[in-house]
LORO-278291 format. One line per field, with one value per atom (N, C-alpha, C): y, z negated, x negated. Coordinates in Angstrom, 1 decimal, padded with zeros to 4 digits. Example, Ala and Ser with C-alpha at 12.3 -4.5 7.8 and 13.67 -1.06 7.14 Angstrom:
BEGIN
v <- (-005.7|-004.5|-003.3|-002.2|-001.1|000.0)
w <- (-007.8|-007.8|-007.8|-007.1|-007.1|-007.9)
u <- (-013.2|-012.3|-013.2|-012.8|-013.7|-012.9)
END
This chain:
BEGIN
v <- (014.1|015.3|014.9|014.0|013.5|012.9|012.2|011.5|012.6|013.7|014.8|015.5|015.7|016.4|015.6|014.3|013.3|013.4|013.3|013.3|014.6|015.7|017.0|017.0|016.6|016.6|015.6|014.5|013.6|014.2|014.6|015.1|016.4|017.3|018.6|018.2|017.2|016.8|016.3|015.4|014.7|015.7|016.6|017.6|018.5|019.0|019.7|019.0|017.7|016.9|016.9|017.0|017.0|018.2|018.1|019.1|019.5|020.5|020.9|021.3|021.9|022.5|021.3|020.2|019.1|018.4|018.2|017.6|018.3|019.5|020.4|020.4|020.4|020.4|019.1|017.9|016.7|016.5|017.0|016.9|017.6|018.6|019.4|018.9|017.8|017.2|017.9|018.6|019.4|018.9|018.6|018.3|019.5|020.2|021.4|021.3|020.1|019.9|020.0|020.0|020.1|021.4|022.3|023.6|024.7|025.9|027.1|026.8|027.3|027.2|025.7|024.7|023.4|023.2|024.3|024.2|023.9|022.9|022.4|023.4|024.6|025.5|026.6|027.4|028.3|029.3|029.9|030.8|030.3|029.0|028.4|027.9|027.4|027.0|028.3|029.4|030.7|031.1|030.9|031.4|030.4|029.1|028.1|027.9|028.0|027.7|028.9|030.1|031.2|031.7|033.0|033.6|033.0|032.8|032.2|030.8|030.0|028.8|028.8|029.9|030.2|030.7|031.5|031.9|030.8|029.9|028.7|027.9|027.6|026.7|027.5|028.7|029.5|029.3|029.5|029.3|028.0|026.9|025.6|025.4|026.0|025.9|026.5|027.7|028.4|027.5|026.8|026.0|024.8|024.2|023.1|023.5|024.7|025.1|025.7|026.3|026.8|025.8|024.8|023.8|022.9|022.4|021.6|022.6|023.8|024.7|025.0|025.3|025.8|024.6|023.4|022.2|021.8|021.7|021.2|022.4|023.6|024.7|024.9|024.3|024.5|023.6|022.5|021.7|022.1|022.5|022.9|023.9|025.0|025.9|025.5|024.7|024.0|023.0|022.2|021.3|022.1|023.3|024.1|024.6|025.0|025.4|024.2|023.1|022.1|021.6|021.5|021.1|021.9|023.2|024.3|024.2|024.0|023.9|022.6|021.5|020.2|020.3|021.1|021.2|021.9|022.9|023.6|022.6|021.8|020.8|019.8|019.4|018.5|019.0|020.3|021.0|021.0|021.3|021.5|020.3|019.1|017.8|016.7|017.0|016.0|014.6|013.7|012.3|011.9|012.5|012.2|012.7|013.7|014.4|014.0|012.9|012.5|013.4|014.1|015.2|016.5|016.7|018.0|018.7|019.4|020.3|021.7|022.4|023.9|024.6|025.9|026.9|027.0|026.7|026.8|028.1|029.1|030.5|030.5|029.9|030.0|029.1|027.9|027.1|027.6|028.4|029.1|030.2|030.8|031.9|031.3|030.1|029.4|029.0|028.6|028.3|029.4|030.5|031.8|032.2|032.3|032.5|031.6|030.4|029.5|029.5|029.7|029.7|031.0|032.0|033.4|034.4|034.4|035.2|036.7|037.2|038.6|039.1|038.2|038.4|038.6|037.9|037.8|039.2|040.1|041.4|042.1|042.1|042.6|041.9|040.5|039.7|040.0|040.1|040.4|041.6|042.7|044.1|044.0|043.4|043.3|042.8|041.6|040.9|041.8|042.5|043.3|044.4|045.1|046.3|045.9|044.9|044.4|044.1|043.4|043.0|044.2|045.2|046.4|047.2|047.3|048.1|047.4|046.0|045.2|044.5|044.2|043.4|042.0|041.5|040.1|039.4|038.3|037.5|036.9|036.3|035.7|036.6|037.8|038.8|039.1|039.3|039.6|038.4|037.3|036.1|035.9|036.2|036.2|037.3|038.5|039.6|039.3|038.7|038.3|037.2|036.3|035.3|035.9|036.8|037.4|038.3|038.8|039.7|038.8|037.5|036.6|036.4|036.3|036.2|037.4|038.5|039.9|040.0|039.7|039.8|038.9|037.6|036.8|037.2|037.7|038.3|039.6|040.3|041.6|041.2|040.3|039.8|038.8|038.2|037.2|036.0|035.5|034.3|033.5|032.2|031.2|031.6|032.0|032.4|031.2|030.0|028.8|028.5|028.5|028.2|029.3|030.5|031.5|031.4|031.1|030.8|029.7|028.5|027.5|027.8|028.6|028.9|029.9|030.8|031.7|030.9|030.1|029.2|028.3|027.7|026.9|027.9|028.9|029.8|030.4|030.8|031.2|030.1|028.9|027.8|027.6|027.5|027.2|028.3|029.5|030.6|031.0|030.2|030.6|030.4|029.5|029.4|030.5|030.8|031.9|033.3|033.6|034.6|034.9|033.8|033.8|034.1|033.4|033.6|035.0|035.5|036.9|038.0|037.7|038.6|038.6|037.3|037.1|037.9|037.8|038.5|039.9|040.3|041.9|042.3|041.6|042.0|042.0|040.9|040.9|042.1|042.5|043.6|045.0|045.0|046.3|046.3|045.1|045.0|045.7)
w <- (014.3|013.8|013.2|013.8|013.2|011.8|011.7|010.3|009.3|009.6|008.7|008.4|009.4|009.0|008.2|008.4|007.6|006.1|006.0|004.7|004.0|004.7|004.1|003.6|004.3|004.0|002.8|002.7|001.6|000.3|000.4|-000.8|-001.3|-000.3|-000.8|-001.4|-000.9|-001.4|-003.0|-003.0|-004.4|-005.4|-005.0|-005.8|-006.2|-005.4|-005.7|-006.6|-006.5|-007.2|-008.6|-009.0|-010.4|-011.1|-012.2|-012.9|-014.3|-014.2|-015.4|-016.6|-016.1|-017.1|-017.8|-017.1|-017.7|-018.6|-018.1|-018.9|-020.2|-020.2|-021.4|-022.3|-021.7|-022.5|-023.2|-022.5|-023.0|-024.3|-024.2|-025.2|-026.5|-026.3|-027.4|-027.7|-027.2|-027.5|-026.9|-025.8|-025.1|-023.8|-023.3|-022.0|-021.2|-020.4|-019.8|-018.9|-018.5|-017.7|-018.6|-019.8|-020.8|-021.6|-021.4|-022.1|-021.1|-021.5|-020.7|-019.4|-018.3|-017.0|-016.4|-017.2|-016.7|-015.6|-015.3|-014.1|-014.7|-014.2|-014.6|-014.0|-014.2|-013.7|-014.7|-014.2|-015.1|-015.7|-015.1|-015.7|-016.9|-016.8|-017.7|-018.8|-018.6|-019.6|-020.4|-019.8|-020.5|-021.4|-020.9|-021.8|-023.0|-022.7|-023.7|-024.7|-024.1|-025.1|-025.2|-024.7|-025.0|-023.7|-023.8|-022.6|-022.2|-023.2|-023.0|-022.3|-022.6|-022.0|-020.6|-020.4|-019.0|-018.1|-018.6|-017.8|-017.5|-018.4|-018.2|-017.2|-017.3|-016.2|-014.8|-014.8|-013.6|-013.0|-013.8|-013.3|-012.6|-013.3|-012.9|-011.6|-011.6|-010.3|-009.1|-009.4|-008.3|-007.8|-008.8|-008.4|-007.5|-007.7|-007.0|-005.5|-005.2|-003.8|-003.3|-004.1|-003.7|-003.3|-004.3|-004.1|-002.8|-002.5|-001.2|-000.1|-000.1|001.1|001.4|000.4|000.5|001.0|000.3|000.5|002.0|002.5|003.9|004.8|004.4|005.3|005.6|004.8|005.0|006.2|006.5|007.5|008.8|008.7|009.8|009.3|009.8|009.4|009.3|010.4|010.4|009.3|009.0|007.7|006.5|006.4|005.1|004.9|006.2|006.1|005.6|006.3|006.1|004.6|004.1|002.7|001.7|001.9|001.1|001.2|002.3|002.6|001.9|002.1|001.5|000.0|-000.6|-002.1|-002.6|-001.9|-002.2|-002.1|-001.0|-000.9|-002.0|-002.4|-003.5|-004.8|-005.0|-006.2|-006.4|-005.2|-005.3|-005.2|-004.8|-004.6|-005.2|-006.3|-006.9|-007.2|-006.6|-006.9|-008.4|-009.1|-010.5|-011.3|-010.8|-011.5|-010.8|-010.1|-009.3|-008.4|-007.7|-006.7|-007.3|-008.6|-009.2|-009.6|-008.7|-009.0|-009.4|-009.3|-009.7|-008.5|-008.5|-007.4|-006.3|-006.7|-005.6|-005.5|-006.3|-006.1|-006.4|-007.5|-007.9|-007.0|-006.7|-005.8|-004.4|-003.9|-002.6|-002.7|-003.9|-004.0|-003.9|-004.5|-004.3|-002.9|-002.2|-000.7|000.1|-000.2|000.6|000.2|-001.1|-001.5|-000.8|-000.6|-000.1|001.5|002.1|003.6|004.3|003.6|004.2|003.1|002.4|001.2|001.5|002.8|003.0|002.9|003.0|002.8|001.4|000.5|-000.9|-001.7|-001.4|-002.2|-001.7|-000.5|000.0|-000.6|-000.6|-001.2|-002.6|-003.3|-004.8|-005.1|-004.3|-004.5|-004.3|-003.3|-003.1|-004.2|-004.7|-005.8|-007.1|-007.3|-008.5|-008.4|-007.3|-007.1|-007.2|-006.6|-006.8|-008.2|-008.9|-010.3|-011.2|-011.0|-011.8|-011.6|-010.4|-010.1|-010.5|-010.3|-010.6|-011.8|-012.4|-013.6|-013.4|-012.1|-011.8|-011.0|-011.7|-011.1|-009.8|-009.7|-008.5|-007.3|-007.4|-006.3|-006.0|-007.0|-006.6|-005.8|-006.2|-005.5|-004.1|-003.9|-002.6|-001.7|-002.2|-001.5|-001.0|-002.0|-001.7|-000.6|-000.6|000.4|001.7|001.7|003.0|003.6|002.6|003.0|003.6|003.3|003.9|005.4|005.5|007.0|007.8|007.2|007.8|008.2|007.4|007.6|008.8|008.7|009.8|011.2|011.2|012.4|012.9|012.1|012.4|013.0|012.3|012.7|013.9|014.1|015.2|015.0|013.7|013.4|012.3|012.4|011.3|011.0|012.0|011.9|011.3|012.0|011.6|010.1|009.7|008.2|007.4|007.7|006.8|006.8|007.9|008.0|007.0|007.1|006.2|004.7|004.3|002.9|002.5|003.4|003.0|002.9|003.8|003.8|002.5|002.1|000.9|-000.3|-000.4|-001.5|-001.6|-000.4|-000.2|-000.6|-000.2|-000.5|-002.0|-002.6|-004.0|-004.9|-004.4|-005.2|-004.7|-003.8|-003.3|-004.4|-005.3|-006.4|-007.4|-007.6|-008.6|-008.1|-006.9|-006.2|-006.0|-005.7|-005.5|-006.9|-007.9|-009.3|-009.8|-009.6|-010.1|-009.3|-008.0|-007.1|-007.5|-007.8|-008.3|-009.6|-010.5|-011.9|-011.6|-010.7|-010.4|-009.9|-008.9|-008.3|-009.4|-010.2|-011.3|-012.3|-012.5|-013.4|-012.7|-011.4|-010.7|-010.5|-010.7|-010.5|-011.6)
u <- (-004.7|-004.0|-002.7|-002.0|-000.8|-000.9|-001.9|-002.3|-002.4|-003.2|-003.5|-002.1|-001.3|000.0|000.9|000.9|001.7|001.1|-000.2|-000.8|-000.5|-000.6|-000.2|001.2|002.1|003.5|003.6|003.1|003.2|002.5|001.4|000.7|001.3|001.8|002.4|003.8|004.6|005.8|005.6|004.7|004.4|004.0|003.1|002.5|003.7|004.5|005.7|006.8|006.9|007.9|007.6|006.3|006.0|006.6|007.2|007.8|007.2|006.3|005.7|006.7|007.8|008.9|009.4|009.8|010.4|009.4|008.1|007.1|006.9|006.7|006.5|007.6|008.9|010.1|010.3|010.0|010.1|009.1|008.0|007.0|007.5|008.3|009.0|010.4|010.8|012.1|013.3|013.0|014.1|014.4|015.5|016.0|016.5|015.7|016.0|017.3|017.7|018.8|020.1|019.9|021.0|021.2|020.3|020.2|020.0|020.4|020.3|021.1|020.5|021.0|021.1|020.3|020.3|019.3|018.6|017.7|016.2|015.6|014.2|013.1|013.2|012.2|011.6|010.9|010.1|011.1|012.1|012.9|013.6|014.3|015.0|014.1|012.9|011.9|011.6|011.4|011.1|012.3|013.4|014.6|014.8|014.6|014.8|013.6|012.5|011.2|010.3|010.6|009.9|009.2|008.9|008.3|007.0|006.2|004.8|004.9|005.8|006.0|006.4|007.4|007.9|006.8|005.9|004.8|003.9|003.6|002.7|003.4|004.6|005.4|005.2|005.6|005.4|004.1|003.1|001.6|001.4|001.9|001.8|002.5|003.7|004.5|004.0|003.2|002.5|001.4|000.7|-000.5|000.0|001.3|001.8|002.0|002.2|002.2|000.9|000.1|-001.2|-002.2|-002.4|-003.5|-003.2|-002.1|-002.1|-002.2|-001.6|-001.7|-003.2|-003.9|-005.4|-006.1|-006.0|-006.7|-006.5|-005.3|-005.1|-005.3|-005.1|-005.3|-006.7|-007.7|-009.1|-009.4|-008.6|-008.9|-008.1|-006.9|-006.1|-005.0|-004.7|-003.7|-002.3|-002.0|-000.6|-000.5|-001.6|-001.4|-001.3|-001.9|-001.7|-000.3|000.2|001.6|002.5|002.3|003.1|003.1|001.9|001.7|002.4|002.2|002.9|004.4|004.9|006.4|006.8|006.2|006.5|006.5|005.6|005.5|006.8|007.3|008.5|009.7|009.8|010.9|010.7|009.6|009.3|009.8|009.5|010.0|011.4|012.2|013.6|014.4|013.8|014.5|013.7|013.1|012.2|012.8|012.2|012.7|012.6|011.6|011.4|012.6|013.4|014.5|015.8|015.8|016.9|017.5|016.5|017.0|017.3|017.3|017.7|016.4|015.7|014.7|014.9|013.9|014.0|014.5|014.3|014.8|013.6|012.4|011.4|010.6|011.0|010.4|008.8|008.5|007.1|006.2|006.8|006.0|005.9|007.0|006.8|005.9|005.8|004.7|003.3|003.1|001.9|001.6|002.6|002.5|002.0|002.7|002.4|000.9|000.6|-000.8|-001.8|-001.4|-002.4|-002.5|-001.3|-001.3|-001.4|-000.8|-000.8|-001.2|-002.3|-002.7|-002.4|-002.6|-002.4|-001.0|000.0|001.4|001.8|001.0|001.5|001.6|000.7|001.0|002.3|002.6|003.9|005.1|005.1|006.2|006.3|005.1|005.3|005.7|005.4|005.8|007.4|007.9|009.2|010.0|009.5|010.1|010.1|009.0|008.9|009.8|009.9|010.7|012.3|012.6|014.0|014.3|013.3|013.7|013.7|012.9|012.9|014.2|014.6|015.8|017.1|017.1|018.4|018.4|017.2|017.0|017.8|017.6|018.2|017.1|016.6|015.6|016.1|017.3|017.7|017.8|018.2|018.2|016.8|016.0|014.5|013.9|014.2|013.8|014.2|015.5|016.0|015.5|015.3|014.7|013.3|012.5|011.1|011.1|012.0|012.1|012.4|013.3|013.7|012.6|011.8|010.6|009.5|009.5|008.4|008.9|010.2|010.6|010.4|010.7|010.5|009.0|008.1|006.6|006.3|006.8|006.5|007.0|008.3|008.9|008.1|007.7|006.9|005.6|004.9|003.5|003.7|004.8|004.8|004.1|003.9|003.3|003.9|003.8|004.4|005.9|006.6|008.1|008.9|008.7|009.4|009.3|007.9|007.6|008.2|008.2|008.7|010.3|010.9|012.4|012.7|011.8|012.2|012.1|011.0|010.9|012.1|012.3|013.5|014.7|015.0|016.2|016.4|015.3|015.2|015.6|015.0|015.2|016.7|017.2|018.5|019.5|019.3|020.3|020.2|019.0|018.9|019.6|019.7|020.2|021.7|022.2|023.5|024.6|024.6|025.7|025.4|024.2|023.9|024.4|024.1|024.5|026.0|026.7|028.1|028.8|028.3|028.8|028.7|027.5|027.3|028.1|028.3|029.1|030.6|031.1|032.3|032.6|031.6|031.8|031.8|031.0|030.9|032.2|032.8|034.2|035.2|035.3|036.2|036.1|034.9|034.7|035.2|035.2|035.6|037.0|037.7|039.1|040.0)
END
């Protein structure tokens, strides 16, 4: 079992570390770290290279979390959780990008779809509702991450995993949230 868990962590991390946004941008002569938000993820890819490219990148990022979680989850539920979580960590700390990865939201969505598919509709509904009402992707992403933790606590299962996913998403969005709230306070002053 230990070998399976180590393999799940390694495969998940390496799958997550691959950056479709960076690869697609490089083929177009664009360095995503130098344009837009500087983030090598789906949102920035969409802003810089168009909505269609952003959706393609988001879909590929979802697959990076989904495929390892499903593949290892078919053997052992814990291995599926670990593979999905490792994919998120790989995405946000990609060694191929010198540790500067994306925010991890789409990859986390894939991990949730793969490891806890019944949770996914609720998480997506929270994300969409917050996005529609706030028109702020970062806030919607944080709310969705917190909903994962809420679901885990209510159901009493996979709480540590859900906490880990939520923590990664919150940490990766911390600067964005702080900056936006500071601007809002400055506008009210």
